[in-house]
C-alpha positions in Angstrom: -56.3 -38.0 -3.4 -53.4 -36.4 -5.1 -51.8 -38.0 -8.1 -49.1 -40.0 -6.4 -47.4 -40.6 -9.7 -47.0 -44.4 -9.1 -48.0 -47.4 -11.1 -49.9 -50.0 -9.1 -49.5 -53.7 -9.7 -52.7 -54.4 -7.9 -55.7 -52.4 -6.5 -55.2 -51.5 -2.9 -58.3 -52.6 -0.9 -58.2 -51.2 2.6 -55.2 -50.4 4.7 -54.8 -53.8 6.4 -54.1 -56.4 3.8 -52.4 -59.7 4.3 -48.9 -60.2 3.1 -50.2 -62.5 0.4 -52.3 -59.7 -1.0 -50.1 -56.8 -0.2 -50.1 -53.9 -2.7 -46.9 -53.7 -4.8 -45.9 -50.3 -6.1 -43.7 -49.7 -9.2 -41.7 -46.6 -8.9 -41.6 -44.5 -12.1 -38.3 -42.5 -12.2 -39.8 -40.3 -14.9 -42.5 -39.2 -12.5 -40.5 -39.2 -9.3 -37.7 -36.9 -10.5 -35.9 -37.2 -7.1 -35.5 -41.0 -7.3 -32.1 -42.1 -8.6 -32.6 -45.6 -10.1 -29.0 -45.6 -11.4 -27.6 -45.8 -7.8 -30.2 -48.3 -6.4 -27.8 -51.1 -5.5 -26.7 -52.9 -2.5 -23.0 -51.6 -2.4 -20.0 -53.5 -1.2 -16.2 -52.8 -1.1 -15.5 -56.5 -1.3 -17.7 -59.3 -2.7 -17.2 -61.2 0.6 -19.7 -58.8 2.2 -22.6 -60.1 0.1 -21.3 -63.4 -1.1 -23.0 -65.7 1.5 -26.4 -64.1 0.8 -25.9 -64.3 -3.0 -25.0 -68.0 -2.7 -28.0 -68.6 -0.5 -30.4 -67.1 -3.0 -29.0 -69.3 -5.7 -29.9 -72.3 -3.6 -33.4 -71.1 -2.5 -35.1 -74.1 -4.1 -33.0 -76.5 -2.0 -32.6 -74.9 1.4 -34.4 -72.3 3.5 -33.2 -68.7 3.5 -33.6 -66.4 6.6 -33.5 -62.6 6.6 -33.5 -60.6 9.9 -34.5 -57.0 9.4 -34.1 -54.9 12.5 -35.3 -51.2 12.7 -37.3 -48.5 14.5 -40.7 -46.9 13.9 -40.2 -47.1 10.1 -40.2 -50.8 10.4 -42.6 -51.7 13.3 -45.7 -51.5 11.1 -44.1 -53.9 8.6 -45.2 -51.9 5.6 -41.8 -51.7 3.7 -40.7 -55.1 5.0 -44.0 -56.6 4.0 -43.6 -55.5 0.4 -40.0 -56.7 0.3 -41.0 -60.0 1.9 -43.8 -60.6 -0.7 -41.6 -59.8 -3.7 -38.7 -61.9 -2.5 -41.0 -64.9 -1.7 -42.7 -64.5 -5.1 -39.3 -65.0 -6.8 -37.4 -67.3 -4.4 -40.2 -69.2 -2.6 -42.3 -68.9 0.6 -40.4 -70.3 3.5 -42.7 -68.9 6.2 -44.1 -65.8 7.9 -41.3 -65.3 10.4 -41.5 -63.8 13.9 -44.7 -62.0 15.1 -45.2 -60.2 18.4 -48.3 -59.4 20.6 -48.1 -55.6 20.4 -51.3 -55.0 22.3 -49.7 -56.4 25.5 -46.8 -54.0 25.0 -49.2 -51.1 24.6 -48.1 -50.1 21.1 -49.3 -50.2 17.5 -49.3 -53.5 15.5 -48.2 -54.7 12.2 -50.6 -53.9 9.4 -50.7 -57.6 8.5 -52.3 -58.8 11.8 -53.7 -57.5 15.1 -53.3 -58.8 18.6 -55.2 -58.8 21.9 -54.4 -59.9 25.4 -56.2 -60.9 28.5 -54.8 -60.7 32.0 -52.2 -58.4 33.4 -49.0 -58.0 31.4 -45.7 -56.2 31.9 -43.6 -55.1 28.9 -40.2 -53.8 27.9 -38.7 -52.3 24.8 -35.3 -51.2 23.4 -37.0 -47.7 23.5 -36.2 -47.5 27.2 -32.9 -48.9 28.4 -31.9 -50.6 30.6 -35.1 -52.7 30.3 -37.2 -53.8 33.3 -37.4 -57.4 32.0 -35.1 -59.3 29.6 -35.5 -58.4 25.9 -35.6 -60.8 23.0 -34.6 -60.5 19.4 -37.8 -58.6 18.4 -36.7 -55.7 20.7 -39.7 -56.2 23.0 -40.8 -58.7 25.5 -43.9 -59.2 27.7 -44.3 -60.9 31.0 -47.3 -62.0 33.1 -47.7 -63.6 36.6 -51.4 -64.2 35.9 -51.9 -67.9 35.4 -55.1 -67.3 33.3 -53.5 -64.7 31.0 -53.7 -65.1 27.2 -52.4 -63.7 23.9 -54.3 -63.9 20.6 -53.1 -63.1 17.1 -55.6 -62.5 14.3 -54.1 -62.4 10.8 -55.7 -60.7 7.8 -55.9 -64.0 5.8 -55.5 -67.7 6.3 -52.0 -69.1 6.0 -50.8 -71.5 3.2 -51.3 -75.1 4.0 -47.5 -75.6 4.2 -47.4 -73.4 7.3 -47.4 -76.0 10.1 -44.4 -75.1 12.4 -44.7 -72.8 15.4 -41.7 -71.8 17.6 -42.6 -70.2 20.9 -39.7 -68.0 22.1 -39.9 -67.7 25.9 -38.0 -68.3 29.1 -37.7 -72.1 29.5 -37.4 -73.0 33.1 -39.3 -74.6 35.9 -40.8 -71.2 36.9 -42.7 -70.8 33.6 -46.3 -71.6 33.1 -47.2 -74.2 30.5 -49.1 -73.1 27.4 -52.1 -74.2 25.4 -52.0 -73.3 21.7 -55.4 -73.0 20.0 -55.8 -72.7 16.2 -58.1 -74.0 13.6 -60.4 -75.5 16.3 -57.6 -77.6 17.9 -55.8 -77.2 21.2 -52.2 -78.2 21.5 -50.8 -78.5 25.1 -47.2 -77.4 25.4 -45.0 -78.1 28.5 -42.3 -75.5 29.2 -39.7 -77.0 31.5 -35.9 -77.0 31.2 -35.8 -80.5 32.6 -38.1 -81.8 29.9 -36.3 -79.8 27.2 -32.6 -80.5 27.6 -31.6 -79.2 24.1 -30.9 -75.6 25.4 -32.9 -74.1 22.5 -34.6 -70.7 23.3 -37.9 -71.8 22.0 -40.5 -74.6 22.3 -41.4 -76.3 19.0 -45.1 -77.0 18.1 -46.1 -78.9 15.0 -49.8 -78.3 14.1 -52.0 -80.1 11.6 -53.2 -76.8 10.1 -53.2 -73.1 10.9 -56.2 -70.7 10.7 -55.8 -67.0 10.7 -56.3 -66.9 14.6 -53.7 -68.3 17.0 -54.2 -68.1 20.8 -51.6 -68.8 23.5 -53.2 -69.5 26.9 -51.2 -69.8 30.2 -51.8 -72.9 32.2 -50.4 -73.5 35.7 -49.6 -77.2 36.2 -47.2 -77.1 39.0 -46.7 -75.1 42.2 -43.2 -73.8 41.1 -44.8 -72.1 38.1 -45.0 -68.3 38.7 -44.7 -66.5 35.4 -44.6 -66.5 31.6 -41.9 -64.4 29.9 -42.6 -64.2 26.1 -40.4 -63.0 23.3 -42.3 -63.7 20.1 -43.9 -66.5 17.9 -42.3 -67.8 14.7 -44.4 -69.2 12.0 -42.7 -71.2 9.2 -43.3 -73.7 6.5 -42.5 -77.4 6.8 -40.7 -77.2 3.4 -36.9 -76.7 3.6 -36.9 -74.0 0.9 -37.9 -70.4 0.2 -37.4 -67.2 2.2 -38.4 -66.5 5.8 -38.4 -62.7 6.3 -38.4 -61.6 10.0 -39.3 -57.9 10.7 -38.4 -56.5 14.1 -39.1 -52.8 14.5 -39.4 -50.8 17.7 -40.6 -47.2 17.5 -38.2 -44.7 19.0 -35.4 -47.2 19.2 -31.7 -46.3 18.8 -28.7 -48.3 17.9 -27.7 -48.6 21.6 -31.0 -50.3 22.3 -29.8 -53.4 20.4 -26.9 -53.6 22.8 -29.4 -54.1 25.7 -31.1 -57.2 24.2 -30.2 -59.9 26.6 -31.2 -62.7 24.2 -29.6 -61.1 21.1 -26.9 -63.8 20.5 -28.9 -66.9 21.5 -32.0 -65.9 19.5 -30.0 -64.7 16.4 -27.9 -67.9 16.5 -31.1 -70.0 16.5 -32.7 -68.0 13.7 -29.4 -68.3 11.7 -30.1 -65.6 9.2 -28.3 -65.4 5.9 -28.8 -61.7 5.8 -29.1 -59.3 8.7 -30.4 -55.8 7.9 -29.7 -53.0 10.4 -32.1 -50.2 9.6 -31.9 -47.6 12.4 -30.4 -44.2 13.0 -33.3 -41.7 12.9 -33.6 -41.5 16.7 -29.8 -41.2 17.1 -29.5 -37.8 15.7 -33.0 -36.4 14.8 -33.8 -34.3 17.9 -30.5 -32.3 18.1 -29.2 -32.8 14.5 -25.9 -34.1 15.7 -23.9 -37.3 15.2 -22.7 -38.4 18.7 -19.1 -39.3 19.2 -20.0 -42.8 20.4 -22.4 -43.7 17.7 -19.8 -45.3 15.4 -18.5 -47.4 18.3 -22.1 -48.6 19.0 -22.6 -49.7 15.4 -19.3 -51.5 15.3 -20.2 -53.4 18.6 -23.5 -54.4 17.1 -21.9 -55.7 13.9 -19.4 -57.6 16.0 -22.2 -59.2 18.1 -23.9 -60.3 14.8 -20.6 -61.8 13.6 -20.3 -63.7 16.9 -23.8 -65.1 16.7 -23.9 -65.9 13.0 -20.3 -65.8 11.5 -21.5 -66.5 7.9 -24.3 -64.0 7.7 -24.1 -61.0 5.3 -24.7 -57.7 7.0 -26.5 -54.9 5.3 -26.5 -51.3 6.7 -29.2 -48.9 5.7 -29.0 -45.1 5.8 -31.9 -42.9 6.8 -34.0 -40.8 4.5 -34.0 -37.1 4.5 -35.7 -35.8 7.7 -37.1 -32.7 9.2 -37.8 -31.9 12.9 -40.0 -29.0 13.8 -39.8 -27.8 10.1 -36.0 -27.7 10.3 -34.1 -29.9 7.9 -31.8 -32.4 9.6 -28.3 -32.0 8.0 -27.0 -35.0 9.9 -28.8 -37.4 7.6 -26.1 -36.8 5.0 -23.4 -37.2 7.7 -24.9 -40.5 8.8 -24.7 -41.7 5.2 -21.0 -40.9 5.1 -20.6 -42.6 8.5 -22.1 -45.9 7.4 -20.1 -45.8 4.3 -17.0 -45.8 6.4 -18.3 -48.6 8.7 -19.2 -50.7 5.7 -15.7 -50.3 4.3 -13.9 -51.1 7.5 -16.0 -54.0 8.6 -16.8 -55.6 5.3 -20.5 -54.9 5.4 -22.9 -54.2 2.5 -24.6 -50.8 2.3 -28.0 -49.7 0.9 -27.7 -45.9 0.8 -31.4 -45.0 1.1 -30.5 -41.3 1.7 -29.2 -40.7 -1.8 -31.5 -43.3 -3.5 -34.5 -41.5 -2.1 -33.3 -38.1 -3.4 -30.7 -36.7 -1.0 -31.1 -33.6 1.2 -34.2 -31.4 1.5 -36.4 -33.7 -0.7 -38.9 -35.1 1.9 -41.2 -32.1 1.2 -41.5 -33.4 -2.4 -42.4 -36.8 -1.1 -45.1 -35.1 1.1 -46.4 -33.1 -1.9 -47.1 -36.4 -3.7 -48.8 -38.0 -0.6 -45.8 -40.2 0.3 -44.6 -38.5 3.5 -46.6 -37.5 6.6 -46.9 -33.9 7.8 -44.4 -34.6 10.6 -41.8 -34.9 7.8 -40.2 -37.8 9.7 -42.5 -40.7 8.7 -43.8 -41.8 5.3 -47.4 -42.6 4.5 -48.4 -46.2 3.8 -47.9 -45.6 0.1 -44.4 -44.0 0.9 -43.3 -47.0 2.9 -44.5 -49.3 0.1 -42.3 -47.3 -2.3 -39.4 -47.9 0.1 -40.1 -51.6 0.3 -40.3 -51.9 -3.5 -37.0 -50.0 -3.9 -35.3 -52.2 -1.3 -36.3 -55.3 -3.3 -35.1 -53.5 -6.5 -31.7 -52.7 -4.9 -31.2 -56.3 -3.9 -32.2 -57.6 -7.3 -30.1 -55.0 -9.1 -27.0 -56.2 -7.2 -27.7 -59.9 -7.8 -28.0 -59.1 -11.5 -24.7 -57.1 -11.4 -22.9 -60.0 -9.7 -24.2 -62.4 -12.3 -23.3 -60.2 -15.2 -19.8 -59.3 -13.8 -18.7 -62.3 -11.7 -15.1 -61.1 -11.7 -16.0 -57.8 -10.1 -14.9 -57.6 -6.5 -16.6 -54.4 -5.5 -19.7 -52.3 -6.3 -19.4 -48.7 -4.9 -21.5 -45.8 -6.1 -19.8 -42.5 -6.4 -22.4 -39.9 -5.3 -20.1 -36.9 -5.7 -21.7 -35.8 -8.9 -25.1 -36.3 -7.4 -24.1 -34.2 -4.4 -22.8 -31.4 -6.7 -26.0 -31.4 -8.8 -28.1 -31.4 -5.6 -26.1 -28.6 -4.2 -26.6 -26.5 -7.3 -30.4 -27.3 -7.3 -30.7 -26.3 -3.7 -28.7 -23.1 -4.3 -30.9 -22.0 -7.2 -34.0 -22.8 -5.2 -32.8 -20.7 -2.2 -32.0 -17.8 -4.6 -35.5 -18.0 -6.2 -37.1 -18.2 -2.7 -35.3 -15.1 -1.5 -36.2 -13.2 -4.6 -39.8 -14.2 -4.2 -39.9 -13.2 -0.5 -38.3 -9.8 -1.3 -40.7 -9.1 -4.1 -43.7 -10.0 -2.0 -42.4 -7.8 0.8 -42.0 -4.9 -1.5 -45.5 -5.3 -2.9 -47.0 -5.7 0.6 -45.2 -2.5 1.7 -46.4 -0.7 -1.3 -50.0 -1.6 -0.7 -49.9 -0.2 2.9 -47.5 2.7 2.6 -48.5 6.3 1.5 -47.8 7.4 -2.0 -44.1 7.9 -2.7 -42.3 9.1 -5.7 -40.3 6.0 -6.1 -43.3 3.8 -6.2 -46.1 5.8 -7.8 -46.1 8.5 -10.5 -48.3 11.5 -10.4 -48.5 13.1 -13.9 -50.0 16.5 -14.4 -51.1 17.1 -17.9 -52.8 20.3 -19.1 -56.0 19.3 -21.0 -57.6 21.1 -23.9 -59.9 19.9 -26.5 -58.3 19.9 -29.8 -60.4 22.0 -32.3 -59.6 21.2 -35.8 -59.6 24.6 -37.7 -61.0 24.9 -41.2 -58.4 23.8 -43.8 -57.1 26.6 -45.9 -54.7 26.0 -48.7 -53.7 29.6 -48.8 -52.3 29.9 -45.3 -48.6 29.1 -45.0 -48.7 28.2 -41.4 -51.1 25.3 -42.0 -49.9 21.7 -42.4 -51.8 18.6 -43.3 -50.7 15.6 -41.3 -51.7 12.0 -42.2 -51.1 10.0 -38.9 -51.0 6.2 -38.9 -51.5 3.8 -35.9 -48.0 3.2 -34.5 -46.7 0.9 -31.8 -44.1 2.2 -29.3 -42.1 -0.2 -27.1 -42.2 1.6 -23.7 -40.0 0.9 -20.8 -41.8 1.1 -17.5 -39.7 1.6 -14.4 -41.1 0.2 -11.2 -38.5 0.4 -8.5 -35.9 -2.2 -9.5 -38.0 -3.8 -12.2 -38.4 -3.0 -15.9 -41.3 -4.1 -18.0 -41.3 -3.7 -21.8 -45.0 -3.0 -22.8 -46.0 -2.4 -26.5 -48.5 0.4 -26.5 -50.7 0.9 -29.5 -51.6 4.6 -30.0 -53.6 6.4 -32.7 -53.3 10.0 -33.8 -50.0 10.8 -32.1 -49.1 14.5 -32.7 -45.7 15.8 -31.8 -44.1 19.2 -31.1 -40.5 20.0 -30.9 -40.9 22.2 -27.8 -41.6 19.3 -25.5 -38.6 17.7 -23.7 -37.8 14.0 -24.2 -38.0 13.3 -20.5 -41.5 14.6 -20.2 -42.6 12.6 -23.1 -41.1 9.4 -21.8 -42.6 10.1 -18.3 -46.1 10.4 -19.9 -45.6 7.3 -22.0 -44.5 5.4 -18.9 -47.7 6.4 -17.1 -49.7 5.1 -20.1 -47.8 1.9 -20.2 -48.4 1.2 -16.5 -52.2 1.8 -16.8 -52.2 -0.4 -19.9 -50.4 -3.2 -18.2 -52.8 -3.0 -15.2 -55.8 -3.2 -17.5 -54.3 -6.1 -19.4 -53.6 -8.0 -16.2 -57.1 -7.3 -15.0 -58.5 -8.5 -18.3 -56.5 -11.7 -18.0 -57.8 -12.4 -14.5 -61.4 -11.9 -15.5 -61.0 -13.5 -18.9 -62.4 -10.5 -20.7 -61.0 -8.4 -23.4 -60.3 -4.8 -22.4 -59.0 -2.1 -24.8 -55.7 -0.6 -23.8 -56.7 2.9 -24.6 -58.7 5.1 -26.9 -57.3 8.1 -28.7 -54.2 9.4 -26.9 -52.5 12.6 -28.2 -49.2 13.6 -26.6 -46.8 16.4 -27.6 -43.7 14.7 -28.9 -40.5 15.5 -30.7 -40.7 14.9 -34.4 -37.3 13.1 -34.5 -38.7 10.1 -32.5 -41.4 9.3 -35.1 -40.4 7.4 -38.2 -43.9 6.4 -39.5 -45.4 9.8 -39.7 -45.8 11.3 -43.2 -46.2 15.1 -43.8 -48.2 16.3 -46.9 -48.1 12.7 -48.2 -51.2 10.5 -48.4 -51.0 6.8 -47.6 -50.5 4.4 -50.5 -53.1 1.8 -49.4 -55.8 3.6 -47.3 -58.0 0.4 -47.4 -55.6 -1.6 -45.3 -54.3 1.1 -43.0 -57.0 3.2 -41.3 -55.9 6.9 -41.1 -57.3 10.2 -39.9 -56.5 13.6 -41.4 -56.2 16.8 -39.4 -55.6 20.3 -40.6 -53.8 22.0 -37.7 -52.1 25.3 -37.6 -48.5 25.4 -36.2 -49.6 27.7 -33.4 -52.5 25.5 -32.2 -50.3 22.5 -32.5 -47.9 23.9 -29.9 -50.7 24.9 -27.5 -53.0 21.9 -27.5 -53.2 18.3 -26.4 -56.0 15.7 -26.2 -56.0 12.9 -23.6 -59.1 11.1 -22.4 -57.9 10.7 -18.8 -57.9 12.8 -15.6 -55.6 15.7 -15.2 -53.7 13.8 -12.6 -53.0 10.1 -12.8 -52.0 8.1 -9.7 -50.5 4.9 -10.9 -50.1 2.1 -8.3 -47.7 -0.8 -8.7 -49.2 -3.7 -10.7 -49.9 -7.0 -9.0 -47.2 -9.6 -9.3 -47.3 -11.9 -12.2 -47.2 -15.6 -11.5 -44.1 -17.2 -12.9 -44.7 -20.1 -15.4 -42.0 -22.8 -15.2 -40.4 -23.4 -18.5 -41.3 -26.6 -20.3 -38.7 -29.3 -20.1 -36.5 -29.6 -23.2 -36.0 -33.3 -22.7 -37.9 -36.5 -22.0 -37.0 -39.9 -20.7 -37.3 -43.4 -22.1 -37.0 -46.6 -20.0 -35.3 -49.5 -21.8 -37.5 -52.6 -22.3 -36.7 -56.1 -23.2 -35.5 -56.4 -26.8 -34.6 -52.7 -27.2 -31.4 -51.5 -28.8 -30.0 -48.0 -29.5 -30.8 -48.1 -33.2 -34.5 -48.8 -32.6 -34.8 -46.2 -29.9 -33.1 -43.6 -32.0 -35.5 -44.3 -34.9 -38.5 -44.1 -32.6 -37.5 -40.7 -31.3 -36.2 -39.2 -34.5 -32.5 -38.9 -33.5 -29.3 -40.7 -34.2 -27.5 -43.4 -32.2 -24.6 -41.0 -31.6 -26.9 -38.4 -30.2 -28.3 -40.9 -27.8 -24.8 -41.9 -26.7 -23.8 -38.3 -26.3 -26.9 -37.3 -24.3 -26.5 -40.3 -22.0 -22.7 -40.6 -21.9 -22.7 -44.1 -23.2 -19.4 -45.6 -24.3 -20.8 -48.7 -25.9 -24.1 -49.9 -27.4 -25.1 -52.3 -24.6 -28.3 -51.4 -22.6 -29.8 -52.8 -19.4 -33.5 -53.5 -19.0 -35.0 -50.7 -16.9 -32.2 -48.3 -17.7 -33.5 -44.7 -18.1 -32.3 -42.8 -21.2 -32.5 -39.0 -21.7 -34.0 -37.9 -25.1 -33.6 -34.3 -26.0 -36.6 -32.6 -27.6 -36.3 -30.8 -30.9 
């Protein structure tokens, strides 16, 4: 498994854990560079958008809090909502499990926290296909049977707390409905479903049990001739205690916003659930397949918000944007437009907003999630670990906002300006695109060079006359004889390869020069030597062996280019600088050359060098409890003023969890 760069609170055992033992993931912003913790807040233009939920949380030890989270395939498996539920209940109390649905009867995948099975013949309907064939309930699905012996069974991953003793069966309540036997923990509870016997007009039948096991079965029982069917919308499981949080998770794979407008029982069920917070977490299927925001989408969202307000006038409404998405490997640009659309709706309708698009990294970031094992290969859905990250960040966003409201009670709004984030992201994407194009062009040239015939612009053919240099007998009496003491010299050589230039230091020994050779010919020869040397160096690097660049190479050269050659002058320290002495006549100097290579050299292009990304010139530090700027500065060898400058701090106050930039020396 790849290093997911996450810190686990607990060890994850299996893929189907109960909500009580659900893995909690801490997101490290230092290791997830795309995550923007500084903007992870539930935003609002006016405090009234979130005030009711805030006040409810403050009273969680005295009265029960209800959250209704409605979504699509990202929510149906209950992975992100399961994490958010557990964390909220750990802090504010456990008020109950909430609504559960028999997904097997609807022929779809279940929650990771429980499984379901059914017996008998069942029909089903979902918000995925509208208009539905049978009435829909608040879960976005419903199942119906005309089989008087049919049954539904839930099997949860662990036993419920002892306080879970209340069941609510959401179903059609009339004289046509079969009665139900509820079986759990070895006890059968007969339930009569008849509108005559239940005159309170509630959309559910209440069942109080002595105790719950992890298996709950509903069996149809026909007790009257008029009974012909059983239409079921879901089962709610809650605690008897009037405190804590009940978190309902209702996701339907493939659902769009307009699907919620086809839920016949939307108002009656939502009114009965009486949520303090309604989370609308859809949008993916509204624009994914054609990458366009439809003209009627805003009107649909406005109508849904209006329906929520009619059913529960006091409830706070939280709109959630989608994450970055791809479809058939094409990035969906409408994700950013959808974020802007919900921002406008939140402002106009006094809703709260959790901008998951920018919190998760903005555009074209999902492939980074995939590289860390957090997104699936379809680049639409996250992995289990990825959805747990989302659930943790949703909880963090809620808690960050509650802390903000507590710290700044006079503030009436909390809006994050993502303009700078957009500009930074735009620059990053631009640079990535340029680098990608350069890389593609370079690889294309190299591939072409490998398969194409030899061309002058790509390969050099150097013809050099070769003669063995014969050192004549030294004679002090001859005037045309000169003694040269030649040291090892290093010449920086520029090698021209199409559009690239590579500076290669070439060490040569015994370089002998003549004034009759042109500068161009000399440079051409040295270029050839440099290319061969670079090829050998790269080959040595690949095979991890040391290879000498060259042996003795002698080339005719103009005297004016050499500054380390001494004529008729011995070296001062021969023990440190190895030298060779030749006695050469001026005539033979002009006519001879020694080079230990072929007469003709064919020099192919070298293989491309892998770019090594530069090491970061900064690091991060996350503020902990008790930290202050002075202590952090001492710990990292800098001043308080430097910390303030690097992080654009006006004062000296710090928040726990705040990330500080520390520049390296």
